[in-house]
N, C-alpha and C positions, 0 to 999 in steps of 0.2 A: 416295208418296202413295197412299192407299187410296180407290177410287171405288166406292161401293156399287152404282150402277146399271149397272156394266159386266157384271154377271151378272144374268140374269132372276130376279126375285123379287117378292114382294108389295110391296117398297119402290117399285117402279115405279108401282104404283097410287097410293100415297100422294103421290109426287112429282107425278104427273099431276093429282091433285085439288088440290094446292097451287097449281099453275100455272093451272088452268082458271078463267076469269073467272066462269063460272056457279056453280061449286062454291064459289068464294071468297066469295060472298054469305052463305054459312053460316059465320059467324065462329067458332062453336063447333067446327065440323068442321075449319076451318083450323087452329085451335090443337091440336086432337086429332091431326091428321096430323103437325104438327111434333113433338108428343110421341111419336108412334109411331116416327118416324124417329130421335128421340133414343134410344129403347130399342134400336133396331137398331144404330145406330152405337156406342152404349155397349157392347153385347155384343161387337162387333168389336174395339173398343179393349181390352176385358177380356182378349182372347187375347194381347195384347202385354205384359201386366203380369207381375210376378214372383210365383211361388207357392211355397209350402212345404208339405210333408206334415205333417198333424196327425192325431192319433188322436181319434175320437169314439166314443161308446158308443150303439149302437142298442138297442131293447128286446130284441134277440136276441143281439148280439155286438158286439165292438169292431171298427172298421174304420178304415183309413187313407184320408184324402182330401187332395186338393190345395186349399189355401185361400190367398187373397191374403196375401202377406207384409206388405203395407202398404196401407192405404186411400188412394185418391187424394184430391186437393183439387179440387173442382169450382168453376169461376168462370164464370157466365153474364154476358154483356154485356147490360145493360138497354137498352131494354125488350123488344125483339124476342126476346131470348134466353130469356125466362122459360118459355114453353110448350115450347121445345126442351129446356131444362134439366130440366123435369119428367120427361121420359123417362129422362134420365141419373140422376136422383135415385131413380127406381124400381129401376134396375139396381144402382147403387152406393149402397145404402140406408144404409150406415154411413159414408159419406164426409163430410168437412167441406166447408163451402161458403163462398165469398166472393162479392162482387158488385162489378161495375164499371158505372158509368153513363157512356154515351158517346153523342154525337149529332153529326150533320153540321151545321157552321155554315152559314149561308146562302151559297150559291155559284152561279156561273153556268156553270161547266164543270168537267170532271174535273181540269184543271190547277190550279185555285185551290181545290180541295176541302181543307177544314181540319176536323179532328175535335176536339171539345171533350170532355174527361173531367170529369165533374161530381161523381162519387161513387165512393169506393173503400173497401171493407172486406174483409179477408181474414184467415184464420188463417195461421200460419207455413207457408211453402212450402219452407223450407230442407231440401234433400235428399229432397224428396217428389215424387211424380208429380203434375203439374199438368195438368188438363184444362180448357181455355178453350173456351167454348161460345157460338157466335154463328151464327144460321141463314144469314146472307149474308156471304160473303167476296168483296167487290167490289174496291175499290182496295187493300185490305189495310192501309190506314193506321190504322184504329181497332184492328185486332188488334195491330199493331206497337206502337202507343202504349200499349195495355193491358198488353202484356207488359213493356214498358219500365218502366211504373209498378209492376207487381207485382214485378218482379225488381230493382228499384233497390237494395234492401237485402239480399235473400236470393236464393239460387240453387237452383232446383228440380233434382231428379235428372234428370227428363226432362219435356218439354212435349208434350202432345197437343192439337192444334187441331182442333175439330170444327165443320163447317159443313154445312148442307143443300145449298146451291148455291154454287159458287165460279166466279170468272172467271179466265181465264189471267193477266190483268194482276195480280190479287191474289196468285196463286200465285207469280208472278215477283218481286213486291215482297217477299213473305216471304223468298224465297230470297236476295234481295240484302241485306235489312236485318237479319234475325235471326242472331245469332251463337251463341246457345245451341242445343243439340241439340233438335230437335222432329220430330214426325211429324204429317202432315196427313191428316185423315179427312173425306171429303166424300160427300154423297149423289149429286151430279152435278157434272160440270165443264162449264160452258156455253161459248158461243161467244166472247163479248167484253163489254166495257163500252161503253155509249153515251156521248154527249158530256156527259152529266150524271153519269157514273160509276154508272149503274144497270146491272145484269147483264142481258144479252140472250141467250136469250129470258127467263130469270129468272122472276119471279112478281110483281114490283112491290115495294111497301114492306111487309115482313113485320110491322113494328110496327103500322102503320096497319091492316093486314088482321086482325091479332090483337085490337086494342083500340080502333080508331077513329082517324080522322085527327086529327093534332095541329095546333095553331094555328101 
């Protein structure tokens, strides 16, 4: 697992602003910071992809460069994943994109938490690199259900899971439930989940902070 904030960088400022209740009042800035962290994590993930040398012609000479051997498939989990995904789409500007809609059904505790998938569309992921994008990895249930849905008929070459903030319980759930090879990339690993399966200290509801509270 890669954890971005284990090394001092500008990412710590973006994470701090996402968590700060005063800065959160600026909805545009909140979305922008999710986007910025998407750019940073996409860059880190790019180092793990496969490259091949190709020749290009500059105005002065021919030169050899390492270029991606294959473009990844990006899949954000709606709705909170959209601003985070925008950063990934800037880095992987030639990638195909799919979308998954997921939400927490009404629940009173982490034990009875149930995730509903409401929308799915994606290009072929067979033998391709799949990057699934969701800012909050809390219980891990929505991520596992998303991957089960995406991989029901096709098998990706490798799965990269990207989150801004993760809880240890979600990390453990992925480890126990996912059978396909995957790599987890997070901005920060927080302390725990509370009784309603929200990450502590976390930042609250990323979807509500990005777009407004839902009914």
